[in-house]
N, C-alpha and C positions, 0 to 999 in steps of 0.2 A: 684596888690600890688607892683608896681614898686618903691614905696616910702619907702618900709620896711627898706632897708639898711640905708637910711638917717635918718629916724625916730628912728631906733634902737640906733644910736649913742646918741641921746638925752635921750632915755629911760635909757640906761646904765649909762650915766653921772649922771642923777638925782637919780639913785638908789645906787650910790657909794660915798656918801659925808661923810660917817662916818670917823672920824679922826683915824690915826694910823692903818688902815686896810691894811693888806699886799696884795693889789691887784693893777693891772694896768688896764687901760681901752683902748680898741681900738674900731673901729666902729662895731665890730661884736661879741665881747667876753669879759668876765671877766676872767682874767688869774691869778690864784693863783701862787705867786712867792716865798712864804715862808710858809712852813708847820711846823715850829718849835712850833706853838701854838696848835698843835693837842690836842684835848680834849679826855680824857678817857670817853667812853660812855657806857661801859658794864653795868653800873647800870641803864642806861636810854635807853636801846636798843629798847624798845617797840616803841618809838616815833622818832627814829633818821631820818627816811626818810622825815619827814615833817619839819625838822629844817633847819637852814640857815648857810651858810659858814661864813658870816660876823658877825652875831649876836652870833651864838653858836659855831663857828669854827668846824661845822659838815657839811659834804658835802651832805645835803639833798636837797629837791626840793623847800625849802622856802615857804611851804604852810601855816604854822602858821603866818609867816611874812605877807603873802598875805591877810590872814583873818583880821589881825589887821589894815593893811594900806589901803586895797581896798574894802573889801567885807562886812563889818559890816552893812552898810546901804543899801546894794543892794539886790535885789531879782532876782533870776535866773529862767530860763525856765526849764522844765523837759527835761532830756536827756536820751535817751534809748541806752543802751550798750548791744549789742548782744554778749554773751559769748559762742564762739564756742569751746567746751572743753568736759570734762567729765561731768557726772550728778552733780547737785548742791543740797545741803541741803536747800531747799527753806523754811523750817520751823525753821531754826536756828534763834535765837533771834537777831543776828546781821545782818540778811539778809531778813527776812520775809517782812519787810516794804519796801524793795527795789526791790522786784520781780515784773517784768512786768506782767500786766494782759491784756489779749486780751478782750477788752470791747465788741467786736462784736461777741463773741462766748458764747453760753449758755453751762454751765458746764455739762458734762456727759449725754447729750441727744442723743449722737451718730449721730449727724448731723453736717455737715460742714456749720454752720450758716453764716459765712462771705464769703463763696465760695472761700476761698484761697487755696483749695486743701488738707487741713489738718483738720481732724475731732477732735473736742474738744481740740484744741490747746490753752488751757487757759493760760498757762505760757510760752509756747515755744514748741519745738518739739525734740523728741528723735529719731535720725536716726539710732541707733544701736539696734533696736528692731523690733518686728513685730506687726501686728494689733491685735494679740491675747494677747498682753501684755507681751510677752517673750522678754528677753533682753540678750545681749552678753557682756562679759567682756574682753575676749581675742580674738585677731584677728591677721592675718598674718602680717609679715613685708612686705613692698612694694617689696623688692627684692625677697621675696618668691613668691609673686603674679606674678612677671615677669618671674621667672623660670617656674611657673605653666602654664603661658600663651604662652610661646615660647620655642621651643626646638632648640638647636644649629644646624645651617645648614638648618633649615626648611624654613627660609625666606632669600631671596636674598638681601633684604634691608640692607645695611651696618650699618645704624643707629640702627636698631633693634638688629643686631648681636653684635654691640658694647655695647649696653645697656645690652644684655644678659650676655656677658662676664664679664662686670663690676659687674652685680648683682651676678653672680656665685662666684666671688672672695669675695664679701661682705658676701654672704650666707655661704660659706665654713669657713671663718674666724669666723663668729658669731657662727656657729655650734660647732666649736672646743672649743670656749670659753664657750658655753652653757653646753656642756657635762662635762667639767671640773668643772664649777660652780655648776652643779647639784650634782656631786659627793662630792664636798666640803660641800654643804648644808646638804646632807645626813649624812656625818660624823659629822657635827656640831649638827644635830638633835640627833644622837646616843649619842654623848658626853654629850649633855644637859640632856637627859633623864637618863643617868647613874649618872650624878652629882646630879640630882634631887632625885633619889632613895637613894643615899648616904646621902644627907643632911636630907631627911625625916627620915632616920634611926637614924642619930645622934641627930636630934631635932624633935622628934615625936609630940611635942606640939608647942607652940609659939616660933619663933626664935627671940631672942633679941641680941643686941650687947654684953651684959654682958655674956650671955650663950655661944656665939661664942668665946669670949675672954677666958672664963673658959676652954672650950674644947681644945682650942689651947695650953693653958698653961699645961694642963694635958697630951698632946700628942706631946711634942716638938721634939721627936725623930721619930715620925711616919710621914715620908715625904708624903706618898700618901694621908693620911688624911688631912694634912696641905694644900697640893696642891688642894684637893677637896674644902676645905673651901675658899681658895684664889680664885679659879675659880668661886665659887658661889658668892663671893663678887664682882668679876669683872662683872658677869652677872647683878647683881643688879645696879652697878655703870653705866653700859652701857644701862640699861633698856631693857635687853634681857630677855624676858619671853616666855612662851609656845605659846602665840598668835603670837608673832614676829617670832618664829621659824616656826610655821605652815604656816604663810603668806609667808615667804621667800621660804619655800619648795614648796608651791603652785605656786609661780611665776617661780621658776626655772624649775619645771616640765612642766608648760604650755609653757615656752619659747621653749622647745623641741617639745612638743606634738602639739602645735598650731602655735605659731609665726613663727617657722622655718619649719613646716611640709608642704611640697608641696602637700601632699595628703589630707590635711584637707581643707574643704570648709567652710571658715569663714562667708559665706553669706547664708548658707543653712537654718539656723534658721530664718534669716531675710526674706528670700523668694523673693528677688527682682532679676532682671536681672542687674548685676553690670556693664555691658557694654552698657546699654541703659539709657542714661540720662533722657529720657522722661518717663521712668517707675518710677513713684513716689509713687506707691501704697504699701508703707511699712512704718515702724516706728510706734511710738505711742506717747501719750502725757505724758508718765512717765519720767519726767526730773530729778527725784531724786532716781533712783534705784541703788542698790548695793553700797551704800555709805560706807560700811565697808571696801571695797577695792578700790572703785573709789573715791579718795579723792581730786584730783587735781582741779576740777571745783569749789568746795567750797572754797578752798584756794584762788583761783584767784578772785572769787566774793567778798570775804572778803577784799582783798587788795583794790579793786576798790571803795568800799563803806565805808571803815573804817573812822571814824571821830576822833579817838584818844582822846576821852573824852573832846573835845573842843566844846563848845556850838555853837559858830558861825559856825564852820566847820560842826557840826551836821546838822544845817539847810541847809547849802549849799549841803552837800552830800545827804540830803534827796530828792533832785531833781533828783538823778541818779537812774534809774531803770535798773535792770539786766534781759535780755531776755536769758534764758538758751537754748542752742542748742547743743544737745549731739551728738558728732561724734567720741569721743576719748575713747579708751580702752587701754589695754596693747597690744602693737604692733603698727602698723602704721595706721593713719587715711586713709580712702578710699577717693580718689579724687571725686567720685560721691557725697558722703555725704557732703564733704566740699563745693563743688560747689552749691549744693542745699541749704545748710545751709546759705551760703552767700546771695543767692537770696532770701531765706525766710526772712532773717534779713532786707534786703533792702525793700522788698515788704510790710513788716509789721511795718515799721516806725523806724527802728534803725538809730541812728545818727553816731554811732561808732561801729565797729566790732573788738573784741579782739580775736585773735587766738594764744593761747599759746602752739603751737605745731609745729613740723617741721620734715622733713625727707629729705633724700639725693637721693631718686629715686622717679619718678612720671610716672605712666602709662598714665595718662590723664592730662598732664600739661595744655593743651588748655582749658579744661573744667573749671578749677579753675581760670585761667587767664581771660576767658570770663566773669566769675562771678565778678572778681575784676574790670574789665572794666565797667560792669553793675553798680557796686557800685560807681564807679567814676562818671558816668553819673548822678547818683542820689545824688551826693555830700555826700557820706558816707565814712568816714575815716576807713581804715583797718590797724590795729596794730598787728604786729606779733613779736614773740621772735626770737632771732638769733640762739638759740640752745646751748647746754651744752656739747660740745665735744672738746673745746679748739682749734678750727680750724680757720685758716685764710681763710675766705670764698672767698677771691680774688685769692687764689692759684689755679693753673691750675688743671683741672680735678674734681673740687669740685662743685657740684650743690646742692642748698638748696631750698626746697619748703615748703610752698608757697613763691612766689617771684614776684616782679614787673618787674624782668628782665627775658625775655624769653630766656632760654638756647638753644631752638631749632631755634629761629630766630635771636638770638644775639642782642636783642634790648629791651628797656624799653617799658612797655605797658600802664602805667598810672602814675598819679602824686598824688594819694590818699593813697599811701601805705608806711608804716613805718616798719622797722625792727630794733629791740631794743636789745642792749647788756646790761649786768648787771654790776653795779658798787658796790663797797664796801664802808664802812665807815672809813676804815683805810687808811690814806693818806701817803702811802709808796708804795713799789713795789707790794704790794698785793691790790692795789686800785680797782681792778676789781674782780668780782666773778671768782674763780680759773678755772672754766671750760667754761667760756663764749666764744662763737665764736665771731670773730671780722672780720673786713674787711673795708678798707678805702673807698670803693665804695659800697660794699654789705650791710654793716650795717650802718644805718642812724644816730643813736644817742644812748647814754647810759642813763640808769635810775637806781636808787637804786634797787639792786637785792640780797641783803645779809641780812638774819635774818629780814625779813619783817613780822611784827605782823599781824595775820589774823584769820579768823574763821576756825574751824575744823569740819569735817563731822562726827566725832565720836558720837556726840549727839548734842542737840539743844542749848547748852550753853558753849561749850568748845572752847578754843582758842589755837593757836600754832604759830610757825614761819615757814616761807617758804623762800627758797633761790634758786636762779637760774635765767635764763633769762626769764622764764615764769613770775616770780614775777616782774621782771623789766618791761616787756611789760604791765603788769597790772597797775604798777605805772604810766607808760606813759599814758595809757588809762584813768586812774583817772585824770591825769593832763589835758588831752585833753577834757574830759567831763566837767570839771570845766570851762575851757575857753569857750566851746560851750554853756554851760548853760547861761553865762552872755553875750555872744556875738554870738547869734544864726545865724546871717546873714552871717558869714564867710563861704565860701565854704570849702570843704574838703582839697583842695590843699592849700588854704590860711591858714587854721588852721595848716596844716603840716608845712608850711613855717614859721609861727610865732613861733611855738614850736622849730623848728630847729635853727632858727636865735637867739633865746633868751636864749639858754642854757648857762651853765657855763663851761668854758674851764680850765682845770687844768694842770699846767706845771709839770707833774710827769711822770717819767719813770716806766713802769710796766713790770713784768716778764711774758712772753708769750711763746708759742711754734710757730716757723715759719713753713713754708710749708714743710721743710725737717725734722721736728720734733726736731729741735734744740731749746733749751731754750735761749731766747734772751730778751734784754731790749728794749722796744719800747715806744716812747713817747705816752702818753695817747691820745693826740689829733690826732694821726695817726691810731687809732683803728676804726674810723668810719668816715662817710662822713662829719658830722658836727664837729667832734672832741670834742663834748660837752656832758654834763649831763643836762637833761631837768630841767627847773626851772619855776615853776608856777608864782612866783611873777613877774619875768621879762616878761613872756609871757602876763600876765594880763596888765602890763604897756603898752606894745606895742599894744595889742589889743584895749585898751582904746584910745590910741593916734590915731591909725588908724581909729577907729570907729568915733571919733570926727572929724577927717580930712575928712572922706567920707561924714559925715552929713552936713558939711559946703559946 
């Protein structure tokens, strides 16, 4: 694809002929130079990510524009997206038509019909369970595993000692936070229950605004009673109920009992040898377990296949199939599970792999990177999120996994790997998601990652919003899947290059924290390698031009 730069200039010129549009053009970018026309979109937030900066003055991915100008008369190929994440609500009305089906497997006959090493893997595979159908929700942090595996001074290898010391610092810091958080949640639980008893006493029947106002007027001098009513109203406003309190308490307790507990074996129930990559005799085909607390996979799946009530887009998105591969719970993903999930995805026909997770320690970096190399050889694009800790990933001492940069060998390992940061719809200093990680060489590109409308795992017909770099990675995956559907012959590296080159560059300074934890203003274009936000319309234009050029 040596002609991409030259052709891109033509693509961007032809896409920017609208008069009075505040943009300038160069060979590789569209640069916004005036944001005075920012549009208030709070009333239409559901669809902001698919809108266009020129037409709508909203910094979306121009997907609706692409459907109108490019895709109405086209038919794409099926694209399989492997979602390496938490379990997915495969029965949700917005997802069930998009769930991948293994046509070579006979359902529930307890036989590995297709000889791929996984029994009854009809829709994918769950790596955080056992063959008896039992599954886990909570797992160790990676630095907890490191402390468990190594003891200080036991190994003469300086790199292991260095990793141990770094893990110990992270573990101690997180433990201090976890203990304080657990105590705060217990106090919140006690306060909530006391308040609930008071409110039930004051309003034994139905609670209405009129009744509340009446009681307040009759007790204007009773400060404790008025405070109780005010707290109750605050709980209602913030949607804090008993279920929320119980879930928060559960998470806080398990953070201490499981995630940080060096004496807890998070693989005991699974039953595999976690240090043996060849031991694959574990897991099950239940890709939709514990959906009441394991919500993330359903959120990401919904972003990838949402059609935003656009009929043309509905037909296009209908070609995208989700292959759920469950490796995530609360804690850190295990490198073994991730490596095997990537290989499963490649071997079972995935075109794109979406990994909306990350960590800052890795016990088996080489296993995951060997899997990424394997995906590269098979032309499978791997999309990952940059993380939500507000860190400069280029700062000294910070390692972020999974990655196409090997921190042990100090080199890049493939050209099929994308790391995505999250952008916002507000064209000011808050133009990016407030906690997005960034890095001029570590993060490749940004995508919308704030208030993205998607499916909810709570039941089969509810929807919600998701924010963060996971959402941004899913938006990028959605974009890549659309390009791949209509131009299936591009390799993974070519697909990556097209999407990187055709993004939109915004001339806006954003507020971030630097490596010394100082709040600084940084030009948006310096937050990633491309300096851009992915744009489907521009990518389709270049893909079409390149495709025609190759065919000639």
